[in-house]
All heavy atoms as an XYZ file, in Angstrom:
767
protein
N       0.817     -1.186      0.000
C       0.000      0.000      0.000
C       0.866      1.257      0.000
O       0.572      2.215     -0.682
C      -0.920     -0.049      1.236
C      -1.815      1.124      1.342
S      -3.247      0.883      0.278
C      -4.241      2.193      0.821
N       1.917      1.229      0.737
C       2.807      2.378      0.850
C       3.452      2.726     -0.486
O       3.610      3.888     -0.832
C       3.871      2.097      1.909
C       4.628      3.325      2.316
C       5.586      3.035      3.462
O       5.129      2.797      4.581
O       6.792      3.054      3.189
N       3.805      1.744     -1.287
C       4.438      1.947     -2.593
C       3.469      2.644     -3.557
O       3.867      3.525     -4.302
C       4.883      0.597     -3.155
S       5.874      0.746     -4.653
N       2.196      2.266     -3.520
C       1.201      2.902     -4.377
C       1.024      4.372     -4.004
O       0.875      5.216     -4.880
C      -0.145      2.178     -4.271
C      -0.182      0.861     -5.004
C      -1.546      0.205     -4.860
O      -2.143      0.252     -3.796
N      -2.010     -0.411     -5.929
N       1.016      4.671     -2.722
C       0.868      6.055     -2.261
C       2.049      6.909     -2.727
O       1.871      8.051     -3.123
C       0.749      6.101     -0.734
C      -0.564      5.574     -0.224
C      -0.629      5.517      1.283
O       0.344      5.945      1.954
O      -1.643      5.026      1.796
N       3.214      6.307     -2.680
C       4.412      7.017     -3.117
C       4.343      7.301     -4.610
O       4.625      8.413     -5.060
C       5.670      6.215     -2.774
C       6.950      6.904     -3.146
C       8.165      6.094     -2.734
C       9.435      6.810     -3.125
N      10.632      6.026     -2.782
N       3.937      6.308     -5.409
C       3.827      6.491     -6.853
C       2.775      7.552     -7.182
O       2.973      8.383     -8.064
C       3.482      5.162     -7.532
C       4.649      4.195     -7.583
C       4.272      2.843     -8.191
O       3.238      2.752     -8.886
O       5.029      1.888     -7.966
N       1.653      7.512     -6.480
C       0.591      8.494     -6.696
C       1.086      9.897     -6.320
O       0.815     10.875     -7.028
C      -0.650      8.131     -5.870
C      -1.834      9.029     -6.121
C      -2.370      8.952     -7.545
O      -2.220      7.904     -8.208
O      -2.928      9.956     -7.996
N       1.820     10.003     -5.254
C       2.366     11.296     -4.814
C       3.344     11.840     -5.861
O       3.334     13.040     -6.169
C       3.050     11.147     -3.464
N       4.157     10.967     -6.427
C       5.115     11.379     -7.460
C       4.378     11.877     -8.699
O       4.719     12.914     -9.262
C       6.090     10.219     -7.800
C       7.026      9.957     -6.621
C       6.880     10.533     -9.060
C       7.878      8.706     -6.738
N       3.333     11.153     -9.119
C       2.539     11.570    -10.278
C       1.915     12.947    -10.035
O       1.935     13.813    -10.907
C       1.450     10.541    -10.591
C       1.971      9.266    -11.201
C       0.835      8.270    -11.420
C       1.385      6.943    -11.913
N       0.316      5.928    -12.036
N       1.334     13.127     -8.862
C       0.703     14.408     -8.529
C       1.738     15.534     -8.497
O       1.470     16.646     -8.931
C      -0.029     14.319     -7.196
C      -1.309     13.529     -7.269
C      -2.018     13.514     -5.936
C      -3.327     12.731     -6.037
N      -4.044     12.703     -4.761
N       2.914     15.223     -8.000
C       3.982     16.223     -7.937
C       4.411     16.633     -9.342
O       4.586     17.824     -9.632
C       5.174     15.670     -7.146
C       6.329     16.637     -7.050
C       6.272     17.734     -6.210
C       7.474     16.450     -7.820
C       7.326     18.634     -6.127
C       8.527     17.340     -7.753
C       8.450     18.428     -6.897
O       9.496     19.319     -6.824
N       4.550     15.680    -10.235
C       4.948     15.965    -11.624
C       3.897     16.839    -12.293
O       4.224     17.825    -12.957
C       5.194     14.656    -12.410
C       6.469     13.969    -11.886
C       5.316     14.931    -13.908
C       6.681     12.549    -12.391
N       2.617     16.517    -12.114
C       1.540     17.333    -12.682
C       1.617     18.744    -12.112
O       1.539     19.736    -12.849
C       0.153     16.687    -12.407
C      -0.968     17.647    -12.739
C       0.007     15.386    -13.194
N       1.780     18.822    -10.811
C       1.861     20.138    -10.148
C       3.032     20.967    -10.684
O       2.877     22.146    -10.993
C       1.996     19.941     -8.637
C       2.307     21.219     -7.896
C       1.316     22.160     -7.659
C       3.588     21.480     -7.427
C       1.587     23.341     -6.984
C       3.871     22.658     -6.751
C       2.874     23.575     -6.534
O       3.151     24.757     -5.866
N       4.178     20.360    -10.834
C       5.366     21.079    -11.283
C       5.258     21.511    -12.744
O       5.899     22.476    -13.157
C       6.632     20.224    -11.089
C       6.987     20.001     -9.635
S       7.173     21.531     -8.680
C       8.631     22.205     -9.414
N       4.436     20.833    -13.532
C       4.270     21.182    -14.939
C       3.150     22.185    -15.183
O       2.954     22.622    -16.314
C       4.044     19.919    -15.777
C       5.310     19.105    -15.921
O       6.391     19.653    -16.073
N       5.181     17.787    -15.862
N       2.415     22.553    -14.140
C       1.360     23.551    -14.291
C       1.994     24.921    -14.535
O       3.045     25.242    -13.986
C       0.492     23.617    -13.035
C      -0.401     22.427    -12.845
C      -1.220     22.517    -11.564
O      -1.050     23.468    -10.782
O      -2.032     21.605    -11.349
N       1.333     25.716    -15.359
C       1.813     27.074    -15.584
C       1.145     28.008    -14.593
O       0.018     27.770    -14.131
C       1.497     27.547    -17.021
O       0.104     27.478    -17.222
C       2.226     26.707    -18.049
N       1.860     29.065    -14.247
C       1.296     30.070    -13.350
C       1.944     31.408    -13.645
O       2.866     31.510    -14.445
C       1.484     29.674    -11.878
C       2.940     29.586    -11.482
O       3.691     30.517    -11.685
N       3.342     28.458    -10.910
N       1.472     32.428    -13.012
C       1.993     33.781    -13.222
C       2.841     34.262    -12.050
O       3.038     35.462    -11.877
C       0.834     34.761    -13.462
C       0.112     34.448    -14.748
O       0.730     34.029    -15.720
N      -1.194     34.625    -14.762
N       3.290     33.334    -11.243
C       4.106     33.719    -10.090
C       5.385     34.405    -10.548
O       5.979     34.030    -11.551
C       4.486     32.493     -9.256
C       3.300     31.867     -8.556
O       2.228     32.489     -8.542
O       3.455     30.751     -8.029
N       5.783     35.407     -9.785
C       7.047     36.098    -10.053
C       7.852     36.071     -8.775
O       7.443     36.590     -7.760
C       6.804     37.535    -10.498
C       6.146     37.583    -11.854
C       6.013     38.973    -12.353
C       5.346     38.914    -13.710
N       5.039     40.193    -14.245
N       8.967     35.451     -8.867
C       9.811     35.341     -7.687
C      11.227     35.757     -8.052
O      11.608     36.884     -7.819
C       9.778     33.914     -7.154
S      10.734     33.686     -5.658
N      11.941     34.891     -8.662
C      13.329     35.186     -9.003
C      13.517     35.439    -10.484
O      14.645     35.559    -10.955
C      14.235     34.029     -8.564
C      14.238     33.733     -7.069
C      15.106     32.525     -6.774
C      14.726     34.929     -6.276
N      12.396     35.520    -11.229
C      12.507     35.772    -12.653
C      13.164     37.124    -12.889
O      12.943     38.073    -12.139
C      11.126     35.774    -13.325
C      10.519     34.412    -13.454
C       9.807     33.956    -12.177
O       9.667     34.739    -11.240
O       9.425     32.806    -12.115
N      13.923     37.201    -13.940
C      14.553     38.460    -14.304
C      13.514     39.338    -14.987
O      12.834     38.898    -15.905
C      15.734     38.224    -15.261
C      16.870     37.448    -14.651
S      17.642     38.294    -13.269
C      18.471     39.585    -14.124
N      13.384     40.536    -14.521
C      12.449     41.478    -15.120
C      13.256     42.403    -16.018
O      14.278     42.953    -15.597
C      11.720     42.286    -14.026
C      10.795     43.307    -14.647
C      10.969     41.357    -13.098
N      12.800     42.538    -17.268
C      13.498     43.433    -18.180
C      13.414     44.855    -17.653
O      12.338     45.344    -17.344
C      12.877     43.378    -19.581
C      13.128     42.042    -20.252
O      14.098     41.365    -19.860
O      12.359     41.689    -21.160
N      14.543     45.496    -17.548
C      14.531     46.878    -17.117
C      15.638     47.634    -17.849
O      16.644     47.065    -18.247
C      14.685     47.005    -15.611
S      16.220     46.379    -14.936
N      15.387     48.888    -18.015
C      16.326     49.758    -18.707
C      17.353     50.238    -17.690
O      17.005     50.641    -16.597
C      15.573     50.964    -19.306
C      16.531     51.938    -19.949
C      14.518     50.501    -20.273
N      18.592     50.200    -18.057
C      19.650     50.746    -17.201
C      20.454     51.717    -18.034
O      20.903     51.389    -19.119
C      20.539     49.633    -16.666
C      19.788     48.699    -15.761
C      20.709     48.011    -14.821
C      19.878     47.059    -13.999
N      20.234     46.949    -12.660
N      20.597     52.913    -17.506
C      21.358     53.927    -18.219
C      22.839     53.789    -17.937
O      23.238     53.441    -16.826
C      20.918     55.329    -17.778
C      19.509     55.780    -18.126
C      19.301     57.211    -17.666
C      19.246     55.682    -19.602
N      23.638     54.110    -18.921
C      25.072     54.197    -18.677
C      25.315     55.457    -17.850
O      24.475     56.374    -17.821
C      25.853     54.315    -20.000
O      25.473     55.544    -20.641
C      25.580     53.123    -20.910
N      26.457     55.534    -17.192
C      26.792     56.735    -16.423
C      26.836     57.959    -17.330
O      26.386     59.036    -16.946
C      28.121     56.558    -15.688
C      27.994     55.694    -14.438
O      26.858     55.276    -14.103
O      29.031     55.436    -13.800
N      27.347     57.791    -18.531
C      27.444     58.919    -19.460
C      26.058     59.443    -19.819
O      25.821     60.650    -19.834
C      28.220     58.521    -20.721
C      28.489     59.689    -21.657
C      29.188     60.871    -20.996
O      30.102     60.665    -20.172
O      28.791     62.025    -21.280
N      25.141     58.534    -20.093
C      23.771     58.940    -20.437
C      23.093     59.584    -19.218
O      22.356     60.565    -19.354
C      22.971     57.735    -20.934
C      21.630     58.087    -21.495
C      21.763     58.900    -22.773
C      20.397     59.194    -23.351
N      20.395     60.264    -24.326
N      23.348     59.048    -18.037
C      22.789     59.624    -16.811
C      23.306     61.051    -16.621
O      22.543     61.967    -16.299
C      23.153     58.757    -15.605
N      24.616     61.249    -16.847
C      25.202     62.602    -16.749
C      24.521     63.561    -17.722
O      24.156     64.675    -17.367
C      26.693     62.567    -17.050
C      27.564     62.148    -15.923
C      29.054     62.274    -16.291
N      29.825     61.419    -15.442
C      30.181     60.173    -15.738
N      29.868     59.632    -16.893
N      30.870     59.446    -14.880
N      24.364     63.105    -18.971
C      23.734     63.952    -19.995
C      22.317     64.337    -19.588
O      21.929     65.503    -19.721
C      23.696     63.210    -21.337
C      25.038     63.048    -21.997
C      24.973     62.159    -23.240
O      23.864     62.004    -23.804
O      26.021     61.633    -23.636
N      21.551     63.374    -19.106
C      20.174     63.645    -18.701
C      20.100     64.634    -17.548
O      19.269     65.545    -17.551
C      19.452     62.353    -18.316
C      19.080     61.517    -19.509
O      18.888     62.030    -20.603
N      18.971     60.218    -19.317
N      20.955     64.468    -16.564
C      20.943     65.361    -15.406
C      21.391     66.765    -15.812
O      20.808     67.760    -15.374
C      21.818     64.798    -14.260
C      21.197     63.489    -13.742
C      21.966     65.811    -13.132
C      22.086     62.697    -12.812
N      22.410     66.852    -16.662
C      22.839     68.169    -17.152
C      21.704     68.854    -17.899
O      21.472     70.057    -17.733
C      24.071     68.035    -18.056
C      25.345     67.780    -17.283
C      26.635     67.722    -18.063
C      26.609     67.612    -19.530
N      27.927     67.424    -20.143
N      20.985     68.095    -18.698
C      19.875     68.656    -19.469
C      18.755     69.137    -18.536
O      18.224     70.231    -18.713
C      19.332     67.599    -20.429
C      18.276     68.106    -21.376
C      17.843     67.028    -22.355
O      18.721     66.346    -22.925
O      16.625     66.875    -22.522
N      18.408     68.334    -17.548
C      17.359     68.700    -16.593
C      17.705     70.000    -15.887
O      16.871     70.892    -15.738
C      17.156     67.585    -15.542
C      16.468     66.386    -16.170
C      16.340     68.092    -14.354
C      16.458     65.159    -15.282
N      18.973     70.100    -15.440
C      19.397     71.272    -14.671
C      19.966     72.396    -15.506
O      20.388     73.414    -14.966
N      19.994     72.200    -16.824
C      20.599     73.188    -17.721
C      22.011     73.543    -17.233
O      22.373     74.705    -17.073
C      19.720     74.436    -17.827
C      18.357     74.120    -18.433
C      17.467     75.335    -18.472
C      16.097     75.107    -19.040
N      15.488     73.838    -19.052
N      22.796     72.494    -17.004
C      24.148     72.640    -16.470
C      25.171     72.460    -17.587
O      24.982     71.646    -18.489
C      24.405     71.574    -15.396
C      23.418     71.511    -14.231
C      23.661     70.254    -13.410
C      23.533     72.757    -13.360
N      26.255     73.217    -17.507
C      27.364     73.036    -18.443
C      28.141     71.764    -18.107
O      28.488     70.984    -18.977
C      28.318     74.247    -18.387
C      27.714     75.513    -18.926
C      27.516     75.441    -20.436
O      28.258     74.782    -21.146
N      26.488     76.126    -20.918
N      28.429     71.591    -16.821
C      29.184     70.434    -16.330
C      28.385     69.781    -15.213
O      27.732     70.470    -14.435
C      30.550     70.858    -15.777
C      31.420     71.478    -16.845
O      31.688     70.856    -17.868
N      31.851     72.706    -16.624
N      28.486     68.489    -15.104
C      27.745     67.773    -14.067
C      28.169     68.223    -12.673
O      27.363     68.274    -11.751
C      27.879     66.247    -14.248
C      26.863     65.492    -13.387
C      29.280     65.773    -13.936
C      25.440     65.639    -13.821
N      29.429     68.593    -12.511
C      29.910     69.013    -11.190
C      29.298     70.344    -10.748
O      29.338     70.680     -9.566
C      31.435     69.103    -11.184
O      31.870     70.047    -12.144
N      28.711     71.105    -11.684
C      28.063     72.367    -11.327
C      26.924     72.165    -10.344
O      26.594     73.071     -9.574
C      27.527     73.087    -12.577
C      28.629     73.573    -13.501
O      29.805     73.622    -13.058
O      28.314     73.881    -14.666
N      26.336     70.990    -10.331
C      25.217     70.720     -9.431
C      25.631     70.839     -7.968
O      24.841     71.211     -7.116
C      24.574     69.340     -9.719
C      23.193     69.237     -9.059
C      25.491     68.206     -9.303
C      22.393     68.035     -9.492
N      26.900     70.565     -7.691
C      27.396     70.643     -6.312
C      27.467     72.080     -5.804
O      27.441     72.307     -4.602
C      28.776     69.994     -6.209
C      28.751     68.510     -6.494
C      30.146     67.914     -6.497
O      31.110     68.544     -6.095
N      30.246     66.686     -6.952
N      27.538     73.042     -6.708
C      27.666     74.447     -6.311
C      26.324     75.182     -6.257
O      26.269     76.340     -5.903
C      28.621     75.163     -7.265
C      30.071     74.664     -7.141
C      31.029     75.468     -7.991
N      31.013     75.073     -9.399
C      31.609     74.001     -9.900
N      32.266     73.189     -9.100
N      31.559     73.737    -11.194
N      25.251     74.487     -6.612
C      23.936     75.120     -6.586
C      23.415     75.235     -5.160
O      23.833     74.481     -4.272
C      22.938     74.283     -7.401
C      23.216     74.126     -8.886
C      22.206     73.167     -9.496
C      23.173     75.474     -9.590
N      22.473     76.172     -4.964
C      21.848     76.229     -3.645
C      21.037     74.949     -3.460
O      20.614     74.306     -4.422
C      20.965     77.485     -3.500
C      19.803     77.499     -4.468
O      18.735     76.969     -4.105
O      19.974     78.028     -5.589
N      20.823     74.588     -2.205
C      20.205     73.308     -1.876
C      18.834     73.135     -2.531
O      18.507     72.060     -3.024
C      20.083     73.189     -0.352
C      19.612     71.855      0.126
C      19.606     71.817      1.647
C      19.094     70.480      2.149
N      19.083     70.430      3.606
N      18.041     74.178     -2.562
C      16.692     74.084     -3.118
C      16.719     73.734     -4.615
O      16.038     72.819     -5.064
C      15.938     75.395     -2.905
C      14.487     75.332     -3.325
C      13.753     76.641     -3.032
O      14.195     77.411     -2.173
O      12.737     76.867     -3.703
N      17.538     74.444     -5.368
C      17.626     74.177     -6.815
C      18.229     72.811     -7.078
O      17.776     72.060     -7.937
C      18.443     75.262     -7.513
C      18.571     74.997     -9.000
C      18.667     76.239     -9.837
N      18.710     75.878    -11.249
C      19.789     75.978    -12.014
N      20.904     76.496    -11.523
N      19.754     75.607    -13.270
N      19.269     72.486     -6.314
C      19.910     71.172     -6.445
C      18.893     70.064     -6.210
O      18.811     69.100     -6.971
C      21.053     71.057     -5.434
C      21.772     69.714     -5.498
C      22.579     69.445     -4.270
N      21.667     69.113     -3.174
C      22.034     68.954     -1.912
N      23.280     69.140     -1.559
N      21.173     68.634     -0.982
N      18.074     70.198     -5.170
C      17.106     69.156     -4.836
C      16.010     69.017     -5.890
O      15.522     67.920     -6.130
C      16.504     69.393     -3.454
C      17.490     69.043     -2.345
O      18.527     68.435     -2.586
N      17.173     69.441     -1.137
N      15.653     70.117     -6.517
C      14.672     70.056     -7.604
C      15.231     69.209     -8.750
O      14.546     68.349     -9.305
C      14.288     71.474     -8.085
C      13.454     72.178     -7.020
C      13.553     71.421     -9.413
C      13.237     73.669     -7.266
N      16.489     69.456     -9.087
C      17.137     68.692    -10.163
C      17.256     67.215     -9.779
O      16.959     66.324    -10.577
C      18.518     69.282    -10.508
C      18.352     70.701    -11.065
C      19.274     68.390    -11.486
C      19.648     71.480    -11.159
N      17.664     66.951     -8.538
C      17.809     65.566     -8.089
C      16.471     64.842     -8.089
O      16.389     63.670     -8.473
C      18.435     65.515     -6.689
C      19.892     65.970     -6.593
C      20.346     65.993     -5.143
C      20.798     65.082     -7.433
N      15.427     65.529     -7.670
C      14.093     64.918     -7.658
C      13.675     64.529     -9.074
O      13.165     63.433     -9.305
C      13.074     65.879     -7.054
C      11.706     65.290     -6.885
C      10.778     66.253     -6.189
C       9.403     65.626     -6.017
N       8.452     66.521     -5.383
N      13.906     65.419    -10.024
C      13.576     65.113    -11.422
C      14.451     63.976    -11.950
O      13.994     63.133    -12.718
C      13.732     66.355    -12.296
C      12.656     67.395    -12.053
C      12.874     68.605    -12.924
C      11.825     69.676    -12.648
N      12.056     70.892    -13.460
N      15.709     63.962    -11.534
C      16.634     62.914    -11.983
C      16.177     61.545    -11.502
O      16.300     60.549    -12.228
C      18.049     63.207    -11.493
N      15.616     61.475    -10.292
C      15.156     60.193     -9.754
C      13.971     59.638    -10.539
O      13.691     58.452    -10.473
C      14.777     60.333     -8.273
C      15.984     60.565     -7.380
C      15.658     60.453     -5.914
C      14.781     61.560     -5.416
N      14.556     61.499     -3.955
N      13.301     60.486    -11.308
C      12.157     60.050    -12.109
C      12.574     59.492    -13.473
O      11.749     58.930    -14.190
C      11.183     61.216    -12.304
C      10.557     61.685    -11.008
C       9.751     62.963    -11.146
O       9.645     63.512    -12.275
O       9.224     63.431    -10.126
N      13.843     59.638    -13.821
C      14.336     59.133    -15.109
C      14.325     57.609    -15.076
O      14.842     56.987    -14.147
C      15.779     59.634    -15.379
C      15.808     61.153    -15.456
C      16.337     59.003    -16.653
C      17.219     61.727    -15.461
N      13.733     57.012    -16.097
C      13.687     55.558    -16.168
C      15.096     55.001    -16.358
O      15.858     55.484    -17.192
C      12.804     55.110    -17.334
C      12.633     53.609    -17.394
C      11.743     53.152    -18.537
O      11.254     53.995    -19.320
O      11.558     51.943    -18.657
N      15.441     54.015    -15.534
C      16.719     53.344    -15.683
C      17.856     53.942    -14.883
O      18.994     53.533    -15.016
N      17.539     54.918    -14.021
C      18.590     55.541    -13.213
C      18.317     55.217    -11.745
O      17.169     55.168    -11.321
C      18.657     57.061    -13.470
C      19.970     57.649    -12.950
C      17.482     57.780    -12.858
C      20.233     59.065    -13.441
N      19.353     54.953    -11.004
C      19.199     54.630     -9.585
C      19.771     55.747     -8.726
O      20.537     56.592     -9.200
C      19.935     53.327     -9.262
O      21.339     53.516     -9.382
N      19.388     55.734     -7.478
C      19.907     56.721     -6.531
C      21.423     56.599     -6.436
O      22.137     57.602     -6.417
C      19.227     56.553     -5.158
C      17.769     57.013     -5.275
C      19.969     57.305     -4.067
C      16.904     56.757     -4.074
N      21.905     55.377     -6.392
C      23.351     55.165     -6.323
C      24.059     55.748     -7.542
O      25.105     56.390     -7.429
C      23.650     53.672     -6.190
C      25.108     53.284     -6.029
C      25.701     53.912     -4.784
C      25.245     51.783     -5.972
N      23.461     55.558     -8.709
C      24.071     56.090     -9.933
C      24.053     57.617     -9.927
O      25.039     58.251    -10.311
C      23.347     55.551    -11.160
C      24.018     55.927    -12.462
C      23.339     55.294    -13.658
O      22.120     55.111    -13.670
N      24.125     54.954    -14.666
N      22.948     58.219     -9.496
C      22.878     59.687     -9.412
C      23.980     60.185     -8.490
O      24.683     61.143     -8.800
C      21.492     60.153     -8.919
C      20.413     59.809     -9.942
C      21.503     61.653     -8.632
C      18.987     59.995     -9.433
N      24.128     59.525     -7.360
C      25.166     59.908     -6.399
C      26.551     59.798     -7.028
O      27.384     60.707     -6.889
C      25.069     59.009     -5.166
O      26.111     59.265     -4.276
N      26.781     58.714     -7.713
C      28.098     58.470     -8.329
C      28.433     59.519     -9.387
O      29.538     60.046     -9.412
C      28.119     57.062     -8.927
C      29.436     56.650     -9.504
C      29.470     55.204     -9.960
N      28.473     54.880    -10.968
C      27.471     54.020    -10.798
N      27.334     53.393     -9.649
N      26.608     53.783    -11.776
N      27.470     59.850    -10.259
C      27.790     60.755    -11.363
C      27.776     62.227    -10.956
O      28.421     63.039    -11.612
C      26.882     60.535    -12.597
C      27.017     59.115    -13.114
C      25.450     60.898    -12.333
N      27.061     62.557     -9.871
C      27.004     63.959     -9.447
C      28.000     64.283     -8.339
O      28.327     65.449     -8.139
C      25.601     64.337     -8.936
O      25.287     63.542     -7.780
C      24.557     64.183    -10.010
N      28.449     63.259     -7.617
C      29.344     63.505     -6.489
C      28.596     63.935     -5.237
O      29.202     64.340     -4.254
N      27.266     63.840     -5.263
C      26.449     64.195     -4.095
C      26.147     62.893     -3.355
O      25.770     61.900     -3.967
C      25.141     64.887     -4.542
C      25.495     66.193     -5.241
C      24.218     65.106     -3.364
C      24.326     66.874     -5.908
N      26.298     62.929     -2.017
C      26.151     61.672     -1.281
C      24.749     61.093     -1.414
O      23.773     61.790     -1.638
C      26.592     61.815      0.179
C      25.604     62.550      1.041
O      24.440     62.172      1.135
N      26.069     63.597      1.702
N      24.694     59.793     -1.281
C      23.467     59.026     -1.524
C      22.322     59.471     -0.631
O      21.173     59.536     -1.070
C      23.762     57.545     -1.337
C      22.649     56.651     -1.791
C      23.050     55.216     -1.773
N      23.506     54.845     -0.434
C      24.116     53.721     -0.143
N      24.364     52.852     -1.079
N      24.499     53.443      1.072
N      22.606     59.786      0.621
C      21.560     60.216      1.541
C      20.921     61.511      1.061
O      19.697     61.653      1.097
C      22.133     60.396      2.968
O      22.743     59.167      3.369
C      21.060     60.777      3.950
N      21.718     62.452      0.595
C      21.187     63.723      0.084
C      20.330     63.474     -1.158
O      19.284     64.109     -1.324
C      22.325     64.691     -0.233
N      20.739     62.549     -2.004
C      19.960     62.233     -3.207
C      18.635     61.612     -2.791
O      17.589     61.971     -3.301
C      20.745     61.284     -4.151
C      19.863     60.838     -5.305
C      22.011     61.956     -4.669
N      18.651     60.703     -1.829
C      17.430     60.044     -1.373
C      16.456     61.051     -0.777
O      15.251     60.958     -0.992
C      17.740     58.950     -0.339
C      18.362     57.740     -0.955
S      18.703     56.306      0.145
C      18.488     56.854      1.775
N      16.965     61.996     -0.032
C      16.105     62.986      0.637
C      15.541     64.046     -0.304
O      14.559     64.702      0.021
C      16.864     63.661      1.768
C      17.113     62.746      2.941
C      17.826     63.484      4.057
C      18.046     62.578      5.250
N      18.729     63.289      6.343
N      16.169     64.215     -1.436
C      15.748     65.278     -2.367
C      14.353     65.021     -2.909
O      13.926     63.917     -3.050
C      16.744     65.378     -3.521
């Protein structure tokens, strides 16, 4: 009797494992990632800056407006904004 239960359990497991579903767990999700150069260009354009380092010399209010807009760019991360602007990550997050 025990052998039949085991075989039945294996069959049910195989059927279960072959079922399709829409679960998302570790699947890779396609996402756009900008290069640092493209991120620099976008931020310069948003802030109408000649050089990306100019953002560091702006008053805090104007700088934060630019950073807030930069965070809305598809494919850019807070870490990347921090890296290309030289502004620390916490300041970028708070903007």
